[in-house]
N, C-alpha and C positions, 0 to 999 in steps of 0.2 A: 484594463482588461477588457473584452469585452463582455457589453451587457446578457451575453448568454452564457456566459464562462463564470463559474462563482468556484471559487476556493473552498475545498470541501475542508483539506489537511494542508500538513507542509509543504506538500511537494505534489498533491491532487488538487486538478479541477474538474468540476462535471460541463458538459457545453451542454446547454439543454436546449438549444434550438437541435443539434443534430444526435443528442441522448447518449454520449461519451463520455469518457473517462478520460481525460487529456493532464498530460504532465506538467508543471507549471511553472518548469525550471526550460525549456525544450520546445512545448507544445504539443510533442508526439500526442496522436490516438493512441490511445492503449487498446478500448473494446466497449461495447456496449457498453452503457451504464445501468444496464438493468442487468449487468453479468457482475461476478466477484471482478474487481479492478486489477487482482493478484494473476487473475489468467491470463492477462495482457501483457504482463511482466515475465522479464526473465529471471531466472529462479536459481539459487544457488544454495544449496545445503552445506555447511562449514560443519565440522567436528567441535564442539564446543571450550576442546582443549586447546585451539589455534586461538579462540578468543579469549579464554580466562587462564593462563596460565598456570600451574600446580604451584602451589604458594610452600607446601612443603613435601618431598620424599616419603614414598612409601606406598603403601596403598588408600591411607584419604587423603589425599592431595587440597582437599578444598575448589577443586576442580568439578565441573560438572560430567558425570558418567557419559558417555556416548552409546552406552546400551540402556538411558533411560533417558536421555534428553540431546535433540540435534536442532541449531540453527538454523534455521532458514530466511532468505535476504530475497527480497525481491526490489529490482532494479528494472529503470525504463529501457527500453530497450531502441529508443534514441537519442540519449546523452549520454545513460550510464548513474543516473544518479539515484544512490538508492534509497526507495520511495516505503518500503517496510522491513522489518523484522520482526520475525517472532521465535519463542523456543516454543518446539512441541516434542510429546514422544516420538519414539521411531515411530512408525507405518499411521501414525496419526494425520486427519484429513485436512490440507489446509482452509485452517479458519477464513468465515465470511462473517467478518467484521464490520462490515457497513452495507444497510440498504437503506436505501432513500424510497422515498415517496416523490419520484420522476411529476407526477403529474400535477402534484400540491404545490411544489416548487415553480413550476411555469406557470403555474396561475397568479402565485408571489411576487412573481417577477416582470410579468407580463404587462407591459407599459409603464414599467415604474422607472427605465431608465438608469444611468450611471448612479443613482443613488440605492438604488434596489429595496427602497420600499420597506425601509429598515427606520 
């Protein structure tokens, strides 16, 4: 891995030199690291019943009600890897779950080499 790239999640890296979110599977540059990485992903909204099959028949199936819950999946547009998913009520804005202090990270890793100064 490049000295300027640091792994943040299982599928996301940050390129500190370019200040970009990147897929760590294919290297695709998603969006500015100062933005919500999800804005740079392909988004698929799923009916929760397609993931959680009804356990029993009838009105109360033990499957999430699509009027109350939706599954949002975020994919790398370069390779199709699912980067993240979340369960949200319909109409809820996409969550901004990672906000990094990029300037501090640059300071930390400047000149640290491959060891990362850790």
